C-alpha angles and dihedrals in degrees: 000000000000128000095261092057091047092051091048091049091049092047092049090051091049093049090051089053091050091050091050091048091051090047091051091049092048090049091051092051091046092049090051092051091048092051091047092048092050091047096049093043091052091050093047092049092049092044097050096083091054093066094064133048137183127244128198123218116227134183101227120195109198091211112176090217092056091045090047094230136116123272089250099036119167128226094270092052093046090054089062097045123125101255092158091066090045092056092047094050091048095059093038089056087065091058107038090165091070105097109152117095093229093051091048090053091050091048092051089047089066088077122076116253086241091070093086092051091048090053090047093052090046094053094042090053092048109025091174087075089076107118093015132105120237137180107239131181111215131184118266121233115264093249091053090045090051090048092056091048095049116094092201103055092190089070092062093098095161090073123066122224094266092051090051090053091049091048091051090048092052091050093047091051091054092248095125124079128185112215141168109282100239092163088072088069101030105043134070125228122307140178088235111075094213090057099041120109141170100233094101093048092044091050091048090050090051094052092044094050091044090056089047092051095046091051106032100044100057093036094047095046092046091051092048092049092049095046094045102038112020111020116105117239106250139121095274093056090046089051090052091050092050091050093049090052091047093050089058088064098044113116111259094235089067088063088051091054089048091051091048092051099042111025099035108025097034106029094030098229116165119272120244092019123140089231092062091041090052092050092051093048089047090060090049095045099044097080091051093050093045093050093046093045093050090051091051093048092047090052092063106101116252088233089072091058093042092051093049092048090045093060092051104269117150122239091258093047090050093053100043100034102038114012100039097050090051092047095046096092091058091042092052091047092052091045094052093047090050091050090047089055090048091050091061097046120117110159099067091046093051088060093058095049102262088131090078120120104255123178101175123085109245114241100186147018093269098047119105110264146156131213134233098261091050090046089054090049092052094047093046089056093051118106093215110108092217090063090066090071091041090053093052091046090052090049090054091051091049092048089049090055091049093048091049092049093048091045089052089053091053092047092050090049093051095043099049102026115120128193124212 
């Protein structure tokens, strides 16, 4: 065999290896897309029921005797009225054949516990309704709502046979309406699935990420500028750089322990507050921002610095007027990616108490709050079946935020990126 044949044989063997390698890479990418598609599809299918809920139409008679108030009751007296009994009598009037106390209790349980508060708010807003009869749509209980959404009615084990008959009768009489679940986006957390929403967690996430951005961005960029442009090259600076790189790989729960020990136990800041959560996430995000900012600053060609210095600019002017603006796209990209990572963190926030059950919507940085990942964790641990859909819906909202933030990073990179 001559040299030419040996070379051809070797080339053919190498080309076959390259084709196999490309095929393996393509298979890996395809497998990743398949797993992602299956995951997202499963979440969407499970989340779909959470975006709608069922309401029941009642004929409510705001009888002063039922409410246990006077015929000309004032606002203060109306606030103390027995709206729970009013809601029960309203649905029992639709099924006069129900006589047993146990059956009456099961019938009243088909309404959400929010029904009495809805009737109270309605009468307080329009006191002239006292003594009149009104058609009112009230929220159905989560078990009834799940029953209407289930294709196989036999799987609705949370309702007994009589409740299923009553639910079917209400639907047949046109007293059931399926509507968009606005409470998912307007309410805070609740023990009752039909009343639970993500607004409190979303607001807490906003305040927490805002604190993280306001602290981590200037500190991270300033540290990167100093280390890359002004710091002397000695063993202490090398030690700092090594520690920054190591901090980027530290488990996030360690930062939660640090926040618990320093910010809460030592400084006495309130537990479960967005301010403390932001401080903890700042510590976790800083290494990412510093590393990304240093890479962006280092990518600016040395000729930019030399030209600025050549026309008489000082070192500080060169950095802040020439180098930093050119590096800003990369810095912003790294910052947004770091914040997106912080938005999805749960472990460090659990350590500072943001796992608490909080109903109220936070209105400031010191109010008790939770965040979307922790809300998902709490709902996923709930035994109520309706919380499965709520959990998936919250995951979709969180993924949407992450996609938007990563998309914004790509857009900023494309818009401001310069090539030399």
